[in-house]
C-alpha positions in Angstrom: 0.0 0.0 0.0 1.3 3.4 -1.0 0.5 6.2 1.6 0.6 9.9 0.7 -1.0 13.1 1.9 -2.2 14.1 -1.6 -2.2 12.5 -5.0 -2.5 14.5 -8.3 -3.2 12.8 -11.6 -4.1 14.1 -15.0 -4.6 13.1 -18.6 -5.9 9.5 -18.1 -8.1 9.9 -21.2 -10.7 7.2 -20.3 -12.6 6.4 -23.5 -9.5 6.6 -25.6 -8.0 3.2 -26.8 -4.5 4.1 -25.7 -5.4 4.9 -22.0 -3.6 2.8 -19.5 -6.7 2.3 -17.4 -5.8 -1.0 -15.9 -2.6 0.4 -14.4 -4.4 3.4 -13.1 -7.1 1.2 -11.5 -4.3 -0.9 -9.9 -2.7 2.2 -8.5 -6.0 3.5 -7.1 -6.4 0.1 -5.4 -3.1 0.5 -3.6 -3.1 4.0 -2.4 -4.2 5.7 0.9 -4.4 9.5 0.9 -6.4 12.4 2.3 -7.0 14.0 -1.1 -7.0 13.1 -4.8 -7.0 15.8 -7.4 -8.1 14.8 -10.9 -6.3 17.5 -12.9 -8.2 17.3 -16.2 -8.6 15.1 -19.2 -9.6 12.1 -17.0 -12.4 11.2 -19.4 -11.7 11.9 -23.1 -15.0 13.2 -24.4 -13.5 14.2 -27.7 -12.5 10.6 -28.4 -15.9 9.3 -27.2 -17.8 11.6 -29.5 -15.9 10.2 -32.4 -16.0 6.6 -31.4 -17.5 5.0 -28.3 -14.8 2.9 -26.7 -15.4 2.0 -23.0 -13.8 -1.3 -21.9 -14.6 -2.8 -18.5 -11.2 -1.5 -17.2 -12.4 2.1 -17.7 -15.5 1.3 -15.5 -13.1 -0.2 -12.9 -11.3 3.2 -12.6 -14.6 5.0 -12.1 -15.7 2.5 -9.4 -12.4 2.8 -7.5 -12.6 6.5 -7.5 -16.1 6.4 -6.2 -15.1 3.8 -3.5 -12.2 6.1 -2.4 -14.6 9.0 -2.1 -17.1 6.8 -0.1 -14.3 5.8 2.3 -13.5 9.4 3.1 -10.9 10.5 0.6 -11.6 13.9 -0.8 -11.8 13.7 -4.6 -11.6 17.0 -6.5 -12.1 16.9 -10.3 -10.7 19.9 -12.2 -11.7 19.4 -15.8 -9.5 20.0 -18.8 -10.2 20.6 -22.5 -11.0 16.9 -23.3 -13.6 16.8 -20.5 -14.7 20.4 -20.6 -18.4 19.2 -20.6 -17.9 18.9 -16.9 -17.0 22.6 -16.3 -20.6 23.7 -16.1 -21.0 21.3 -13.2 -18.3 23.2 -11.1 -19.4 23.6 -7.5 -21.5 20.4 -7.6 -20.8 17.1 -5.9 -21.2 14.1 -8.2 -21.4 10.9 -6.1 -18.8 12.2 -3.7 -16.5 13.8 -6.3 -16.4 17.6 -6.2 -16.1 19.4 -9.5 -14.1 22.6 -9.6 -12.9 24.8 -12.5 -9.7 25.4 -10.6 -8.5 24.8 -7.0 -6.0 26.1 -4.5 -4.2 23.3 -2.5 -2.4 24.0 0.7 0.7 21.8 1.2 1.5 20.4 4.7 4.2 23.1 5.1 1.7 25.9 4.4 2.6 26.7 0.7 -0.3 27.2 -1.6 -0.5 25.9 -5.1 -2.9 26.7 -8.0 -4.4 23.5 -9.4 -5.6 23.7 -13.0 -5.4 21.6 -16.1 -3.5 24.2 -18.1 -5.5 24.4 -21.3 -6.9 27.7 -20.2 -3.4 29.2 -20.8 -2.7 27.3 -24.0 -3.1 29.8 -26.9 -3.6 27.1 -29.5 -6.5 25.6 -27.5 -8.1 28.9 -26.7 -7.8 30.6 -30.2 -7.7 27.8 -32.8 -10.1 25.0 -32.1 -9.5 23.5 -35.5 -5.7 23.4 -35.1 -6.1 21.9 -31.6 -8.4 19.2 -33.0 -6.0 18.5 -35.8 -3.1 18.2 -33.4 -5.2 15.8 -31.2 -6.0 13.7 -34.2 -2.4 13.4 -35.2 -1.3 12.6 -31.6 -4.0 9.9 -31.3 -2.8 8.2 -34.4 0.8 8.4 -33.3 -0.2 6.7 -30.0 -2.0 3.9 -31.9 1.1 3.3 -34.0 3.2 3.4 -30.8 0.9 0.7 -29.3 1.7 -1.7 -32.2 5.5 -0.9 -31.9 5.5 -1.5 -28.2 3.5 -4.7 -28.6 6.3 -6.0 -31.0 9.0 -4.8 -28.6 7.4 -6.7 -25.7 7.5 -9.9 -27.7 11.3 -9.7 -27.8 11.7 -8.5 -24.2 12.2 -4.8 -24.9 10.6 -2.1 -22.8 8.2 0.7 -23.9 9.4 3.4 -26.2 7.5 6.6 -27.0 7.5 8.3 -30.5 6.0 11.5 -29.1 8.6 11.9 -26.3 11.3 11.4 -28.9 9.8 14.0 -31.2 9.4 16.5 -28.3 13.1 16.1 -27.5 14.2 16.6 -31.1 11.9 19.4 -32.2 13.0 22.8 -31.0 9.4 24.2 -31.4 8.0 21.7 -29.0 10.6 22.6 -26.4 9.8 26.3 -26.8 6.1 25.6 -26.5 6.6 23.7 -23.2 8.9 26.4 -21.8 6.3 29.2 -22.6 3.5 27.0 -21.2 5.3 26.7 -17.9 6.2 30.4 -17.8 2.5 31.5 -18.3 1.2 29.2 -15.6 3.9 30.2 -13.1 3.1 33.9 -13.8 -0.6 33.2 -13.1 0.3 31.7 -9.8 2.5 34.6 -9.0 -0.2 37.1 -9.9 -2.5 35.4 -7.4 0.2 35.5 -4.7 0.4 31.7 -4.6 3.6 29.6 -4.3 3.3 27.7 -7.5 1.1 25.6 -9.8 0.1 22.0 -10.4 -1.1 21.2 -13.9 -1.3 18.6 -16.7 -2.2 19.0 -20.4 1.2 18.7 -22.0 2.0 15.1 -20.9 5.4 16.1 -19.4 5.8 15.1 -15.7 8.1 17.3 -13.8 8.5 19.1 -10.4 10.8 22.1 -10.3 11.6 24.6 -7.6 12.5 27.6 -9.7 15.1 30.2 -9.0 12.3 32.7 -8.1 11.1 30.3 -5.3 7.9 29.2 -7.2 7.0 25.6 -7.8 6.1 24.3 -11.3 4.6 20.7 -11.2 3.1 18.7 -14.0 1.4 15.4 -13.3 2.3 13.8 -16.6 -0.1 11.3 -18.2 -1.5 7.8 -18.5 -1.0 7.2 -22.2 2.8 7.5 -22.9 3.7 6.7 -19.3 1.9 6.0 -16.0 2.9 8.9 -13.7 1.4 10.8 -10.7 2.4 13.7 -8.6 2.3 13.0 -4.9 2.6 15.1 -1.8 4.3 13.4 1.2 3.3 14.1 4.8 6.0 16.8 5.2 4.7 18.8 2.1 7.4 17.4 -0.3 6.3 16.9 -3.9 7.5 14.0 -6.0 6.7 12.5 -9.4 6.3 8.8 -9.1 6.7 6.2 -11.9 3.6 4.0 -11.3 4.6 1.5 -14.0 7.9 0.8 -12.1 6.2 0.8 -8.7 3.6 -1.8 -9.8 6.3 -3.9 -11.6 8.3 -3.9 -8.3 5.2 -5.3 -6.5 5.0 -8.1 -9.1 1.8 -6.7 -10.6 1.0 -7.7 -14.2 -1.9 -6.7 -16.5 -4.6 -9.3 -16.6 -5.6 -11.0 -19.8 -9.0 -9.3 -19.9 -11.4 -8.5 -22.7 -10.5 -7.2 -26.1 -10.2 -3.4 -25.7 -12.8 -3.0 -28.4 -15.3 -5.1 -26.4 -18.0 -2.8 -24.7 -20.2 -3.5 -21.8 -23.9 -3.1 -22.0 -24.8 0.6 -22.5 -27.5 0.5 -19.8 -24.8 0.3 -17.1 -25.1 3.4 -14.8 -21.5 4.5 -15.6 -22.2 4.5 -19.3 -25.4 6.5 -18.8 -23.7 9.2 -16.8 -20.7 9.3 -19.2 -22.9 9.5 -22.3 -24.9 12.3 -20.9 -21.8 14.3 -20.2 -20.3 13.5 -23.6 -23.4 14.9 -25.4 -23.9 17.8 -23.0 -22.7 20.3 -25.6 
């Protein structure tokens, strides 16, 4: 069992074929914490609108989140651009999960952090919906290709490899975008007299205490990797590699249903998700 004060996760993308939902469900089963922040793009409503894909493992994630909330863990859902249909529900409690457009989290040592997905400060998302959708389409297909490559690598005993991570490291424009994204978010935290920011959106896990004393923390994602940001009891922040943690415990994915197999659509989780997907 992994014990933390707070857990932050983002970009799980339930409803997308490339989501590592089984690992996320296994992680949720093995954690104890006071709070969980779901920092956007937990459900990929863009993907669901195009093609309904909801394996049993995705339901398992929802059930485990609801079970944690029922047992006393405070679960705060801060929607992102892929689950923006939830933003109108800000301020409401959905089966024990509180929805908020943004949040301010106080660390154990008293520092306060802005918690937001980050798309609000991404100029491409805000000002060019078509370009954003095109980028998402290209990324999704790259992930699909990556799945095939990693399947072949696994057969010969090789570990996972990510096309998009390799591209980000090679392309100067991608590095510049990430740098500007961080600067804008940190400036927003500074403007609000906060001590830093926790975000997601760009699928790049990192914790940095900057020279100006402000904190930049990104949760990462559950597509290219399986990462989470955690707060320890003393207020220390750390990015954890959940894939490695589960591997060290001897956990292995089960041989479950074909990812294209869908449960009956009259299941309550499906009804709720479908309603949110078509809310706009």
